[in-house]
Each structure stands twice: as structure tokens, then as C-alpha cells.
BAVOLUM-298075 format. One line per field, with one value per residue (C-alpha): residue in one letter; y, z, x. Coordinates in pm, 1 decimal, padded with zeros to 6 digits. Example, Ala and Ser with C-alpha at 12.3 -4.5 7.8 and 13.67 -1.06 7.14 Angstrom:
REM BAVOLUM-298075
residuo: (a,s)
c2: (-00450.0,-00106.0)
c3: (00780.0,00714.0)
c1: (01230.0,01367.0)
END
This chain:
REM BAVOLUM-298075
residuo: (m,n,e,y,l,m,q,l,i,l,a,s,a,l,f,v,g,s,h,i,l,l,a,a,p,v,y,r,s,a,l,c,k,r,l,g,e,w,g,f,r,g,l,y,s,l,i,s,i,a,l,m,a,w,m,i,k,a,y,t,n,a,p,d,t,p,l,w,d,a,p,k,f,f,t,h,g,s,l,s,l,t,l,i,a,i,f,l,i,v,c,g,y,t,t,p,n,p,g,i,m,g,m,e,k,s,g,l,k,s,g,a,r,g,v,l,k,i,t,r,h,p,v,m,w,g,v,a,l,w,s,i,a,h,a,l,s,n,g,h,l,s,a,l,i,f,y,g,s,l,a,v,l,a,l,a,g,a,s,h,l,d,h,k,k,t,a,q,l,g,d,d,w,r,a,y,m,a,v,t,s,h,v,p,l,a,a,i,m,t,g,r,t,r,v,e,k,g,e,i,r,w,w,q,t,v,l,s,v,l,i,y,a,g,l,l,f,g,h,d,q,f,f,g,p,y,v,l,p,l)
c2: (03716.9,03797.3,03715.5,03507.7,03313.0,03225.5,03120.5,02904.1,02729.0,02666.8,02555.5,02321.3,02169.0,02115.3,01970.7,01712.7,01650.9,01603.0,01341.3,01151.7,01178.9,01079.1,00789.2,00646.8,00326.9,00424.5,00757.7,00628.5,00338.3,00561.4,00813.0,00541.0,00390.4,00729.0,00865.7,00555.0,00487.5,00742.1,00997.3,00963.6,01001.2,01311.4,01465.8,01372.4,01533.6,01847.7,01901.3,01837.6,02081.1,02353.5,02326.9,02309.7,02624.1,02797.1,02680.4,02811.8,03149.6,03188.1,03075.4,03318.6,03609.5,03508.0,03695.0,03532.5,03511.7,03374.3,03068.0,03006.7,03155.3,02866.5,02809.3,02708.6,02338.1,02355.8,02489.7,02221.7,01953.9,02061.1,02049.5,01696.7,01588.1,01733.6,01524.8,01210.5,01305.9,01346.4,01013.7,00835.5,00995.0,00924.1,00562.1,00517.0,00606.0,00425.4,00093.1,-00145.7,-00026.1,-00193.2,00116.3,00334.9,00346.3,00143.0,-00052.8,-00279.1,-00603.4,-00548.4,-00433.3,-00739.6,-00967.4,-00814.6,-00826.2,-00588.0,-00467.6,-00159.6,00140.2,-00064.2,-00249.6,00082.7,00168.8,00032.2,00391.3,00579.1,00847.8,00925.6,00943.9,01157.2,01410.5,01401.9,01459.5,01736.1,01905.3,01867.1,02007.8,02320.2,02370.4,02348.6,02587.2,02852.1,02861.3,03061.9,02982.7,02980.3,02737.9,02507.7,02502.4,02457.7,02203.3,02037.2,01961.3,01795.0,01586.2,01468.6,01380.6,01189.4,00971.6,00920.1,00833.1,00568.6,00403.8,00418.9,00260.0,-00041.0,-00092.3,-00041.4,-00280.7,-00542.9,-00533.2,-00551.3,-00798.3,-00994.5,-01241.4,-01100.9,-00762.5,-00919.8,-01115.9,-00794.5,-00614.1,-00896.7,-00819.3,-00439.9,-00161.8,00161.6,00331.8,00371.6,00112.0,-00073.5,-00396.5,-00386.2,-00314.9,-00600.1,-00845.3,-00900.9,-00795.0,-00663.5,-00449.4,-00646.3,-00490.4,-00345.8,-00331.9,00046.2,00142.0,00386.7,00603.6,00644.7,00797.4,01015.5,01135.8,01221.6,01424.9,01608.2,01700.9,01812.9,02027.2,02180.9,02271.8,02402.6,02633.6,02735.7,02783.9,03163.6,03176.2,02946.4,02959.1,03292.4,03250.0,03205.9,02887.6,02940.4,03040.3,02871.8)
c3: (-01394.8,-01185.7,-00814.2,-00798.2,-01111.6,-00948.1,-00634.6,-00843.3,-01011.1,-00674.4,-00496.7,-00784.4,-00792.2,-00414.8,-00431.0,-00692.2,-00542.9,-00187.1,-00301.7,-00491.7,-00205.3,00071.2,-00135.8,-00183.5,00027.7,00202.1,00331.0,00395.5,00603.9,00805.2,00882.1,00966.2,01218.3,01381.7,01358.5,01317.2,01019.0,01116.0,01216.4,00872.6,00704.4,00911.3,00813.4,00448.7,00451.4,00629.1,00377.9,00085.4,00213.7,00288.8,-00052.8,-00234.7,-00051.9,-00159.8,-00520.1,-00526.0,-00382.0,-00626.1,-00920.1,-00828.6,-00824.4,-01112.4,-01444.2,-01731.7,-01972.3,-02290.3,-02460.9,-02704.1,-02781.7,-02693.6,-02984.3,-02926.9,-02974.0,-02689.0,-02466.0,-02573.7,-02550.9,-02201.2,-02085.1,-02226.6,-02056.7,-01728.5,-01744.7,-01810.6,-01526.8,-01279.1,-01390.2,-01331.4,-00988.6,-00873.7,-00992.4,-00858.7,-00507.2,-00518.9,-00654.7,-00429.3,-00541.1,-00418.0,-00518.8,-00260.6,00100.0,00315.8,00022.2,-00048.5,00084.5,-00027.9,-00370.3,-00435.2,-00300.6,-00536.6,-00828.7,-01121.9,-01218.6,-01348.5,-01393.8,-01285.5,-01615.2,-01794.0,-01590.2,-01259.2,-01157.6,-01226.3,-00961.2,-01076.0,-01439.4,-01337.8,-01172.6,-01473.5,-01727.4,-01514.5,-01500.3,-01873.8,-01949.2,-01744.8,-01889.5,-02244.8,-02188.2,-02005.5,-02244.6,-02024.9,-01856.1,-01494.2,-01579.8,-01761.7,-01457.4,-01200.7,-01380.5,-01555.8,-01218.3,-01098.1,-01416.1,-01401.6,-01033.3,-01083.4,-01365.9,-01201.2,-00877.8,-01057.8,-01191.6,-00847.6,-00695.1,-00924.6,-00806.1,-00442.9,-00456.0,-00643.4,-00366.0,-00096.1,-00246.6,-00494.3,-00707.7,-00599.2,-00750.2,-01057.9,-01121.4,-01084.0,-01327.3,-01579.9,-01630.3,-01598.1,-01749.9,-01642.8,-01973.4,-02004.8,-02227.5,-02306.2,-02131.6,-02307.3,-02650.2,-02615.8,-02508.0,-02155.5,-02004.3,-02089.9,-01902.5,-01841.1,-01828.9,-01486.4,-01360.1,-01377.6,-01172.8,-01310.5,-01001.0,-01051.0,-01391.7,-01258.6,-00965.8,-01202.8,-01426.7,-01128.4,-00989.5,-01335.5,-01381.1,-01037.1,-01110.5,-01454.4,-01340.1,-01016.8,-01162.4,-01162.0,-00800.4,-00655.5,-00896.2,-01077.1,-01456.2,-01637.1,-01841.7,-01950.8,-02203.1,-02416.3)
c1: (01462.4,01155.4,01188.8,00871.2,00963.1,01296.6,01109.2,00876.6,01169.6,01337.5,01019.1,00925.0,01273.5,01266.0,00913.2,01009.3,01354.9,01227.0,00976.9,01245.1,01493.7,01253.4,01121.4,01471.9,01495.8,01819.8,01682.2,01332.1,01462.1,01696.6,01422.2,01168.3,01410.9,01458.7,01102.0,00887.9,00662.8,00397.3,00660.1,00815.9,00475.9,00409.0,00743.6,00686.9,00341.5,00466.0,00746.6,00510.1,00245.1,00500.7,00666.6,00331.9,00215.9,00537.1,00486.9,00128.9,00227.8,00516.7,00302.1,00024.2,00267.8,00496.5,00458.8,00271.0,00564.3,00399.9,00544.1,00259.4,-00078.4,-00309.3,-00551.9,-00913.3,-00846.5,-00592.5,-00870.4,-01116.1,-00845.8,-00746.5,-01109.5,-01143.8,-00820.2,-00947.1,-01264.6,-01058.2,-00824.1,-01111.2,-01258.4,-00925.5,-00879.8,-01237.0,-01226.9,-00874.1,-00986.5,-01321.9,-01192.8,-00994.4,-00651.8,-00330.7,-00135.6,-00315.7,-00198.3,-00436.8,-00582.9,-00284.8,-00433.2,-00792.2,-00671.7,-00456.0,-00728.7,-00986.2,-00745.5,-00727.8,-01072.0,-01245.0,-01017.9,-00714.5,-00739.1,-00703.3,-00393.4,-00268.3,-00185.3,-00510.9,-00460.0,-00105.0,-00215.6,-00512.9,-00281.7,-00047.1,-00327.6,-00479.5,-00139.9,-00075.1,-00421.7,-00353.3,-00004.5,-00143.4,-00433.3,-00227.2,00067.3,00304.1,00636.8,00521.2,00236.8,00479.7,00708.7,00430.6,00212.9,00505.1,00664.7,00345.3,00314.1,00676.8,00647.5,00321.1,00455.9,00795.3,00614.4,00410.0,00724.6,00885.8,00576.0,00615.6,00974.5,00875.2,00579.7,00782.7,01044.3,00776.5,00529.1,00738.9,00543.7,00205.4,00287.0,00449.1,00129.8,-00070.8,00161.6,00121.7,-00248.4,-00224.8,-00016.7,00147.0,00057.8,-00321.8,-00494.4,-00167.6,-00276.7,-00615.5,-00466.2,-00213.9,-00484.2,-00354.6,-00686.5,-01032.3,-01282.6,-01601.1,-01946.5,-02025.1,-01665.8,-01671.6,-01977.4,-02230.0,-02205.8,-01829.6,-01896.5,-02180.1,-01967.8,-01682.7,-01912.1,-02065.3,-01723.1,-01612.4,-01924.1,-01877.5,-01516.0,-01607.7,-01885.7,-01712.7,-01364.9,-01376.5,-01496.6,-01231.2,-00936.2,-00959.1,-00976.5,-01309.2,-01332.7,-01692.8,-01809.8,-01546.0)
END
């Protein structure tokens, strides 16, 4: 097996494993007592950045071992998923979101609205869809490992966040969960909530489209592969 592919497997496993391990209450509590809350966050960020840098380097140098020959509809599908992913991430950060660090109180006070009625974890789902889109369009082993790891971590992290917030906030978070859903559109389709006119601001949609267009037309300059023309 190629050296960089082995490094990618190891770095991806450590990236996912470290997030799961450090998020576990027993280890998080022990480290917070020793380092303080901000010390723990600093350590968490440092480990994440270092492992992500290793993943990127290994992925860049790993061979493109083909798993499937991505047909045209995979390319078009991945571009559509990317636009949805950017929309979820933009709206997730620009809507009072109790799942985002620093927005807990304002998010619960505002209640579920806008993109949070689509999914209470828009940023996590945005990362997951972005990762799935790139894995589909590349169609090789190193892409499946790299992007697959990010997708698994994002969705597992969303589930963990529900358990964490339930333990921290109790009935407040349970009430929030009752009118939202982890899976996109599930709460709307089951009639537990509905998106009212104006809840998703026009500028959130415009900003999402502008970011998407910028990434699309600048992809070859910043990330290597051409995505236009299709």
C-alpha cells in the first residue's frame, strides 16, 4: 500500500477518534479541570488543526486509486449538493442557533426558526453534504477516505450534540427537539413545524449563491481541479 494512503487512513482515523474521545464527558471533564474550559478548547483546536493538516497533506499526495468512473449526473448531483451544503452552513451561522458555541442562550430564546426548522444541525449537515458531494464526484479511494471521514464525523457529532445539550439544558433542549429534527425536512414532513414566509432571509440565500459562484469559478485557482465547464 502507498505510504501516503496509509498516512491518510491513520490521520483520518485519529481525526475522527480524537473528536469522539475528547467529546466524551469523562475525558472532557478531566481535561477541563486540569486545563480550564478555554485551555481545553485550545488543546482541542490544536489537535484538530494538526490532524487536519496531516490529512490534507496525505490526501494531496495519495494516489487516485479509482473505485468508480463518476458519470455526468454524479458531477451535476455533487454540484447541487454543494450549493445546498453552502446554504445550510451560511444560514446555520447567521441564524440564532443554540447548537453553535456562543449562541446557546440567544438561539433558545429565539426558538426554532428559518433553517433550524429544516434541521436543527444545519452546519453539521452542510459539512456532511459537502463531503458526500466531493466523494461522489472524485470516485477514488483517497477521496472516499478523506471526505467520508468528515461526513461521518459531522453526522455523529450532531447526534452527540443532542445528547450533550439534553444533559446540559434538560427540558429546554427537549422542547427544542420536539419542533425540530436531526434529519433534514423530517419535522416539516411530519407536521411538527412549518417554515413561515420571511424566516429565511433573502440575503442569506443571495450570500449562499455568491459564495457558491465564487468557489465554482475559483476552484481551479485555489483547489486544483477544474469544475467548469461541466
